[in-house]
C-alpha positions as a printed NumPy array, in Angstrom:
array([[  0.   ,   0.   ,   0.   ],
       [  1.542,   3.298,  -1.092],
       [  1.777,   6.191,   1.349],
       [  2.141,   9.77 ,   0.166],
       [  4.779,  12.151,   1.509],
       [  2.033,  14.454,   2.789],
       [  0.409,  11.618,   4.729],
       [  3.769,  10.478,   6.155],
       [  4.492,  13.994,   7.372],
       [  1.003,  14.314,   8.857],
       [  1.356,  11.031,  10.753],
       [  4.767,  12.069,  12.098],
       [  3.319,  15.387,  13.246],
       [  0.308,  13.594,  14.739],
       [  2.615,  11.379,  16.797],
       [  5.084,  14.021,  17.966],
       [  3.1  ,  17.261,  18.149],
       [ -0.513,  16.097,  17.857],
       [ -1.156,  15.699,  21.606],
       [  0.158,  19.189,  22.392],
       [ -1.944,  20.762,  19.648],
       [ -4.977,  18.686,  20.669],
       [ -4.751,  19.78 ,  24.307],
       [ -4.676,  23.416,  23.263],
       [ -7.661,  22.837,  20.998],
       [ -9.584,  21.115,  23.795],
       [ -8.973,  24.051,  26.147],
       [-10.32 ,  26.451,  23.525],
       [-13.377,  24.311,  22.865],
       [-14.117,  23.957,  26.572],
       [-14.082,  27.742,  26.973],
       [-16.428,  28.044,  23.981],
       [-18.843,  25.472,  25.448],
       [-18.216,  23.032,  22.589],
       [-17.078,  20.143,  24.798],
       [-18.607,  18.263,  27.717],
       [-16.236,  18.811,  30.69 ],
       [-17.415,  15.588,  32.347],
       [-16.444,  13.562,  29.264],
       [-13.395,  15.457,  28.025],
       [-11.117,  12.442,  28.553],
       [-12.976,  10.622,  25.782],
       [-11.5  ,  13.178,  23.375],
       [ -8.084,  11.977,  24.576],
       [ -9.005,   8.381,  23.792],
       [ -9.678,   7.486,  27.431],
       [-12.861,   5.418,  27.415],
       [-15.747,   6.441,  29.607],
       [-17.225,   2.938,  29.646],
       [-15.955,  -0.655,  29.551],
       [-15.922,  -2.536,  26.285],
       [-18.822,  -5.018,  26.081],
       [-17.983,  -8.676,  25.607],
       [-18.423, -10.212,  22.17 ],
       [-18.261,  -8.689,  18.674],
       [-18.449,  -4.922,  18.284],
       [-19.115,  -2.744,  15.23 ],
       [-17.892,   0.824,  15.544],
       [-19.619,   3.619,  13.602],
       [-18.236,   7.138,  13.362],
       [-20.618,   9.938,  12.418],
       [-19.557,  13.577,  12.383],
       [-22.606,  15.149,  14.025],
       [-26.371,  15.017,  14.505],
       [-27.614,  14.377,  10.959],
       [-25.128,  11.622,  10.211],
       [-25.646,   9.876,  13.556],
       [-29.445,   9.995,  13.344],
       [-29.257,   8.426,   9.868],
       [-27.584,   5.392,  11.466],
       [-30.263,   4.672,  14.058],
       [-32.478,   2.353,  12.022],
       [-29.464,   0.422,  10.728],
       [-28.085,   0.069,  14.271],
       [-31.458,  -1.146,  15.539],
       [-31.74 ,  -3.768,  12.795],
       [-28.165,  -4.978,  13.312],
       [-28.776,  -5.489,  17.023],
       [-32.104,  -7.207,  16.373],
       [-30.478,  -9.636,  13.923],
       [-27.347, -10.444,  15.961],
       [-27.918, -11.381,  19.609],
       [-24.31 , -11.094,  20.789],
       [-23.421,  -7.918,  18.874],
       [-22.689,  -4.534,  20.466],
       [-22.458,  -1.218,  18.625],
       [-20.298,   1.806,  19.422],
       [-21.238,   5.158,  17.863],
       [-18.741,   8.025,  18.045],
       [-19.46 ,  11.648,  17.205],
       [-17.672,  14.946,  17.728],
       [-20.319,  17.361,  19.007],
       [-22.098,  17.856,  22.32 ],
       [-25.454,  18.133,  20.561],
       [-25.044,  14.79 ,  18.813],
       [-24.093,  13.16 ,  22.125],
       [-27.329,  14.417,  23.671],
       [-29.405,  13.103,  20.762],
       [-27.675,   9.721,  20.869],
       [-28.235,   9.424,  24.629],
       [-31.977,   9.698,  24.013],
       [-32.278,   7.567,  20.902],
       [-29.67 ,   4.798,  20.773],
       [-31.259,   1.358,  21.312],
       [-30.168,  -1.109,  23.986],
       [-26.9  ,  -2.736,  23.005],
       [-25.487,   0.489,  21.535],
       [-23.397,   3.084,  23.326],
       [-21.94 ,   6.485,  22.507],
       [-18.481,   7.927,  22.983],
       [-16.836,  11.11 ,  21.766],
       [-14.297,  10.569,  19.002],
       [-10.681,  11.116,  20.079],
       [ -8.873,  13.979,  18.433],
       [ -6.586,  12.862,  15.618],
       [ -3.37 ,  12.629,  17.667],
       [ -1.816,   9.179,  17.299],
       [ -1.391,   8.511,  21.047],
       [ -5.061,   9.376,  21.591],
       [ -6.151,   7.21 ,  18.644],
       [ -4.081,   4.232,  19.786],
       [ -5.499,   4.473,  23.295],
       [ -9.027,   4.502,  21.848],
       [ -8.416,   1.471,  19.613],
       [ -6.598,  -0.458,  22.36 ],
       [ -9.688,  -0.211,  24.529],
       [-12.526,  -0.753,  22.055],
       [-10.917,  -3.293,  19.681],
       [-13.702,  -3.059,  17.057],
       [-14.317,  -5.999,  14.759],
       [-15.529,  -3.695,  11.961],
       [-14.999,   0.061,  11.622],
       [-17.499,   2.198,   9.712],
       [-17.043,   5.813,   8.613],
       [-20.152,   7.677,   7.477],
       [-20.415,  10.283,   4.733],
       [-17.022,  11.956,   4.182],
       [-15.233,  12.826,   7.439],
       [-11.738,  11.332,   7.06 ],
       [ -9.244,  11.594,   9.942],
       [ -5.86 ,  10.358,   8.662],
       [ -4.305,   9.056,  11.898],
       [ -7.506,   7.268,  12.853],
       [ -7.825,   5.624,   9.435],
       [ -4.192,   4.535,   9.294],
       [ -4.079,   3.173,  12.842],
       [ -7.322,   1.264,  12.308],
       [ -6.071,  -0.298,   9.088],
       [ -2.732,  -1.169,  10.668],
       [ -4.572,  -3.386,  13.153],
       [ -6.248,  -5.362,  10.404],
       [ -9.728,  -4.08 ,  11.246],
       [-12.064,  -4.209,   8.2  ],
       [-13.088,  -0.695,   7.198],
       [-16.243,   0.494,   5.434],
       [-17.121,   3.924,   4.073],
       [-20.89 ,   4.034,   4.527],
       [-23.428,   6.456,   3.085],
       [-20.486,   8.083,   1.325],
       [-21.119,  11.565,  -0.016],
       [-18.662,  14.079,  -1.414],
       [-19.469,  17.574,  -2.593],
       [-17.639,  19.277,  -5.43 ],
       [-16.013,  21.633,  -2.932],
       [-14.634,  18.716,  -0.894],
       [-13.44 ,  16.983,  -4.047],
       [-11.669,  20.123,  -5.209],
       [ -9.926,  20.534,  -1.851],
       [ -8.711,  16.933,  -1.831],
       [ -7.385,  17.285,  -5.395],
       [ -4.526,  19.381,  -4.02 ],
       [ -3.579,  16.396,  -1.808],
       [ -4.444,  13.687,  -4.291],
       [ -1.662,  11.364,  -3.168],
       [ -2.79 ,  11.608,   0.432],
       [ -6.43 ,  11.077,  -0.574],
       [ -5.503,   7.998,  -2.628],
       [ -3.506,   6.534,   0.248],
       [ -6.358,   7.052,   2.725],
       [ -9.196,   5.903,   0.475],
       [ -7.329,   2.77 ,  -0.616],
       [ -7.422,   1.578,   2.995],
       [-11.204,   1.104,   2.864],
       [-12.365,  -2.417,   2.048],
       [-15.841,  -1.359,   0.905],
       [-17.688,   1.867,   0.119],
       [-21.467,   2.178,  -0.102],
       [-21.986,   5.417,  -2.013],
       [-25.005,   7.712,  -2.042],
       [-24.963,   8.752,  -5.707],
       [-23.186,   8.5  ,  -9.017],
       [-21.485,  11.89 ,  -8.693],
       [-19.862,  10.874,  -5.405],
       [-18.694,   7.651,  -7.054],
       [-16.977,   9.685,  -9.778],
       [-15.307,  11.99 ,  -7.237],
       [-14.079,   9.101,  -5.076],
       [-12.784,   7.196,  -8.114],
       [-10.847,  10.27 ,  -9.244],
       [ -9.305,  10.544,  -5.775],
       [ -8.187,   6.932,  -5.748],
       [-10.852,   4.687,  -4.24 ],
       [-10.807,   1.496,  -6.36 ],
       [-13.993,   1.23 ,  -8.382],
       [-14.413,  -2.488,  -7.616],
       [-14.836,  -1.652,  -3.931],
       [-17.645,   0.847,  -4.513],
       [-21.374,   0.298,  -4.792],
       [-23.964,   3.026,  -5.403],
       [-26.826,   2.252,  -3.023],
       [-28.519,   5.605,  -2.402],
       [-28.616,   7.436,   0.889],
       [-29.052,   5.669,   4.193],
       [-31.368,   8.478,   5.263],
       [-33.986,   7.053,   2.9  ],
       [-34.293,   3.97 ,   5.063],
       [-34.225,   5.781,   8.392],
       [-37.153,   5.372,  10.743],
       [-39.517,   8.319,  11.05 ],
       [-38.439,  10.98 ,  13.514],
       [-39.826,  10.233,  16.977],
       [-42.507,  12.155,  18.839],
       [-44.097,  12.031,  22.261],
       [-47.757,  11.22 ,  21.707],
       [-48.816,  13.412,  24.607],
       [-46.962,  16.406,  23.137],
       [-48.507,  15.825,  19.722],
       [-52.045,  15.62 ,  21.098],
       [-51.511,  18.661,  23.313],
       [-50.107,  20.75 ,  20.465],
       [-52.911,  19.745,  18.105],
       [-55.428,  20.85 ,  20.71 ],
       [-53.685,  24.214,  21.139],
       [-53.525,  24.857,  17.394],
       [-57.124,  23.8  ,  16.946],
       [-58.491,  24.382,  13.463],
       [-55.879,  26.928,  12.383],
       [-54.056,  26.26 ,   9.103],
       [-50.35 ,  25.68 ,   9.791],
       [-47.048,  25.341,   7.956],
       [-43.471,  24.896,   9.119],
       [-40.181,  26.446,   8.046],
       [-37.619,  23.947,   9.331],
       [-33.853,  24.098,   9.813],
       [-33.58 ,  27.738,   8.756],
       [-30.336,  29.709,   8.701],
       [-29.44 ,  33.424,   8.918],
       [-30.798,  35.226,   5.883],
       [-33.633,  32.74 ,   5.447],
       [-35.898,  33.742,   8.337],
       [-36.46 ,  37.213,   6.843],
       [-37.619,  35.69 ,   3.557],
       [-39.798,  33.118,   5.3  ],
       [-41.492,  35.852,   7.321],
       [-42.081,  37.899,   4.171],
       [-43.71 ,  34.851,   2.575],
       [-45.81 ,  34.317,   5.695],
       [-47.033,  37.9  ,   5.591],
       [-48.075,  37.44 ,   1.957],
       [-49.773,  34.093,   2.644],
       [-51.762,  35.612,   5.528],
       [-53.563,  37.911,   3.094],
       [-55.7  ,  34.955,   2.022],
       [-55.33 ,  32.969,   5.279],
       [-55.469,  35.508,   8.144],
       [-55.355,  32.785,  10.843],
       [-52.36 ,  31.008,   9.301],
       [-49.758,  29.821,  11.809],
       [-46.045,  29.575,  10.956],
       [-43.907,  27.231,  13.062],
       [-40.402,  28.639,  12.655],
       [-37.617,  26.174,  13.533],
       [-34.051,  27.538,  13.365],
       [-31.457,  24.916,  12.44 ],
       [-29.455,  25.803,  15.565],
       [-31.573,  26.447,  18.674],
       [-28.762,  28.6  ,  20.088],
       [-29.895,  31.225,  17.551],
       [-33.257,  31.474,  19.305],
       [-32.527,  34.912,  20.764],
       [-31.398,  36.252,  17.368],
       [-34.549,  35.012,  15.669],
       [-36.696,  36.356,  18.527],
       [-35.064,  39.771,  18.071],
       [-35.797,  39.591,  14.354],
       [-39.46 ,  38.864,  15.068],
       [-39.68 ,  41.699,  17.571],
       [-38.064,  44.135,  15.139],
       [-40.614,  43.122,  12.514],
       [-43.53 ,  43.673,  14.938],
       [-44.5  ,  40.02 ,  14.758],
       [-46.583,  38.724,  17.682],
       [-45.049,  35.352,  18.587],
       [-44.669,  32.756,  21.302],
       [-41.574,  30.72 ,  22.041],
       [-41.132,  27.015,  22.663],
       [-37.904,  27.324,  24.676],
       [-39.761,  29.462,  27.237],
       [-42.417,  26.783,  27.704],
       [-45.016,  28.739,  25.727],
       [-47.509,  27.212,  23.313],
       [-48.973,  28.665,  20.131],
       [-51.582,  31.322,  20.889],
       [-54.567,  32.22 ,  18.762],
       [-53.499,  35.852,  18.299],
       [-49.846,  35.029,  17.469],
       [-49.127,  34.252,  13.796],
       [-45.649,  32.819,  14.545],
       [-44.51 ,  30.088,  16.909],
       [-40.726,  30.081,  17.418],
       [-39.74 ,  26.447,  17.965],
       [-36.184,  27.022,  19.192],
       [-35.607,  23.611,  20.761],
       [-33.572,  20.567,  19.764],
       [-34.881,  17.213,  18.596],
       [-38.547,  18.068,  17.973],
       [-38.731,  18.088,  14.18 ],
       [-40.769,  14.885,  14.39 ],
       [-43.445,  16.895,  16.216],
       [-43.461,  19.864,  13.833],
       [-43.521,  17.786,  10.645],
       [-46.473,  15.786,  11.96 ],
       [-48.403,  18.961,  12.74 ],
       [-47.781,  20.764,   9.455],
       [-49.089,  19.498,   6.106],
       [-46.618,  21.833,   4.351],
       [-42.89 ,  22.154,   5.118],
       [-40.253,  24.508,   3.789],
       [-36.864,  22.799,   4.323],
       [-34.208,  25.388,   5.092],
       [-30.544,  25.612,   4.238],
       [-31.763,  25.91 ,   0.654],
       [-32.227,  29.671,   0.265],
       [-28.643,  30.322,   1.274],
       [-25.648,  28.487,  -0.301],
       [-25.538,  25.867,   2.443],
       [-26.639,  22.858,   0.418],
       [-30.018,  22.049,   1.935],
       [-31.112,  19.599,   4.626],
       [-32.644,  16.132,   4.673],
       [-36.003,  16.121,   2.823],
       [-36.779,  12.528,   3.81 ],
       [-37.675,  13.598,   7.34 ],
       [-40.8  ,  15.56 ,   6.327],
       [-41.503,  13.078,   3.513],
       [-41.704,  10.184,   5.97 ],
       [-44.214,  12.092,   8.096],
       [-46.734,  13.15 ,   5.48 ],
       [-45.679,  16.751,   4.947],
       [-45.461,  18.289,   1.472],
       [-41.936,  19.572,   0.745],
       [-40.906,  23.025,  -0.465],
       [-37.278,  24.084,  -0.896],
       [-34.997,  26.734,  -2.349],
       [-32.41 ,  26.339,  -5.128],
       [-29.379,  25.423,  -2.974],
       [-29.72 ,  21.669,  -2.44 ],
       [-26.307,  20.368,  -3.502],
       [-26.043,  18.162,  -0.378],
       [-29.097,  16.208,  -1.534],
       [-29.224,  16.934,  -5.253],
       [-30.054,  13.365,  -6.36 ],
       [-32.715,  13.009,  -3.683],
       [-34.417,  16.269,  -4.572],
       [-34.287,  15.321,  -8.242],
       [-36.15 ,  12.089,  -7.514],
       [-38.663,  13.871,  -5.316],
       [-39.231,  16.507,  -7.98 ],
       [-39.704,  13.882, -10.702],
       [-42.284,  12.183,  -8.488],
       [-44.035,  15.547,  -7.945],
       [-43.223,  15.149,  -4.266],
       [-41.237,  18.378,  -3.808],
       [-41.499,  21.866,  -5.236],
       [-38.816,  24.506,  -5.818],
       [-39.636,  28.007,  -4.541],
       [-37.128,  30.67 ,  -5.469],
       [-38.466,  33.721,  -3.615],
       [-40.892,  34.75 ,  -0.828],
       [-43.656,  35.363,  -3.371],
       [-43.439,  31.844,  -4.823],
       [-43.192,  30.346,  -1.328],
       [-46.343,  32.194,  -0.263],
       [-48.173,  31.014,  -3.391],
       [-47.073,  27.413,  -2.809],
       [-48.15 ,  27.472,   0.841],
       [-51.511,  28.93 ,  -0.132],
       [-51.966,  26.283,  -2.831],
       [-50.967,  23.37 ,  -0.583],
       [-53.217,  24.401,   2.288],
       [-55.822,  22.662,   0.149],
       [-55.879,  19.211,   1.834],
       [-56.206,  17.3  ,  -1.435],
       [-53.132,  18.931,  -3.001],
       [-50.961,  18.558,   0.099],
       [-52.032,  14.93 ,   0.572],
       [-51.203,  13.997,  -3.037],
       [-47.769,  15.574,  -2.781],
       [-47.043,  14.036,   0.624],
       [-48.1  ,  10.578,  -0.58 ],
       [-45.753,  10.821,  -3.555],
       [-42.912,  11.754,  -1.193],
       [-43.738,   8.86 ,   1.124],
       [-43.538,   6.428,  -1.795],
       [-40.042,   7.68 ,  -2.654],
       [-38.994,   7.279,   0.988],
       [-40.445,   3.791,   1.272],
       [-38.431,   2.632,  -1.725],
       [-35.277,   3.58 ,   0.191],
       [-35.689,   0.898,   2.855],
       [-33.565,  -1.319,   0.602],
       [-30.574,   0.927,   1.342],
       [-30.626,   0.001,   5.027],
       [-31.092,  -3.674,   4.219],
       [-28.108,  -3.637,   1.86 ],
       [-25.893,  -1.877,   4.412],
       [-26.88 ,  -4.394,   7.078],
       [-26.028,  -7.336,   4.809],
       [-22.594,  -5.913,   3.937],
       [-21.696,  -5.189,   7.564],
       [-22.804,  -8.569,   8.894],
       [-20.852, -10.318,   6.118],
       [-17.767,  -8.328,   7.037],
       [-18.287,  -9.085,  10.714],
       [-18.473, -12.814,   9.988],
       [-15.306, -12.634,   7.876],
       [-13.494, -10.638,  10.558],
       [-14.399, -13.101,  13.295],
       [-13.403, -16.069,  11.127],
       [-10.002, -14.491,  10.429],
       [ -9.518, -13.644,  14.105],
       [-10.33 , -17.226,  15.061],
       [ -7.893, -18.544,  12.466],
       [ -5.132, -16.267,  13.784],
       [ -5.955, -17.36 ,  17.345]])
């Protein structure tokens, strides 16, 4: 296996200077509130829990979206393999909180160690995974090389690469080739990603285009009591949701809402910022625009005289998508790349989106071809679409088409499960032979 000069230099730096740099980075992140002080040792590769007995599959997911996409696959793996345990690592405090609530029995969460070789070795010495799985496109060189050096089978799952990422890696093509060639299998989301990965050096015979794992994910959860209570509070008001919005999008959404209220004066907008920490900023925006509103994070419910409900809390999209027959999916009116449209699709909500959907371009194309999603390029067209889809028949037809696209994606989870269990069996057979 060839190793580029850039990768060799990185690994040397990671061994000699990585721990010092990592400690400085951890101090900065602690001060910024980006780390959990009680679990900071996990970032140094010091395990917070004992390793379970028996076989273990380790998944790494960068943050909330990637880790949530794994949940249905993890559940099915554990259901199909009695002695199996699953470790999920992520790098953000928010993702750790979500995983604590939603991981099934038999699965546990740890923070990923920073990419200093002593930290990585400590992590691998403790957990000794039988199969290692990276999701999407987060590639940490020391972690990949140390894992491969131990003979642990490696899978790139739900692989996705944007043009921007591809272009950045092109300047380190030798390093990219050396890292990607260490993966035994790659299950790729789309044909464009397959092209990018092939150009960067991942052997084509190890790749398989399966679609996105998010298609097969279980519907977002909801507390039945919360759903019933919220439905009672909203009553007969027409309602729509603007979900996962970013700075620059809320102003346009509110303009669209003002236009839509001309024909639907009692219309309620549930406004869900992508990052709940922006709740104060969005509240200030509403106040400056003279919008009457109530706020979820303060324990308030939607009120009859308030046209906007600010849902600035984490992990409740399953509630909002169930309440609203029409959803605008944010991150698509600013050049962010869009967010997961399968979440509203799985819950019976018609999907509207802006032009910036590069993160999910193939998915949106399929939804559009099935007449399950609609592009809105400006507040005026968003208002017109909301007004049109408040007709129950139109919203239901669109939502049903989206649900059919989502249902077809269950095969993606089944394929991933088959590949991982086959690799687990092979790994255990080889370990037994070596023993």
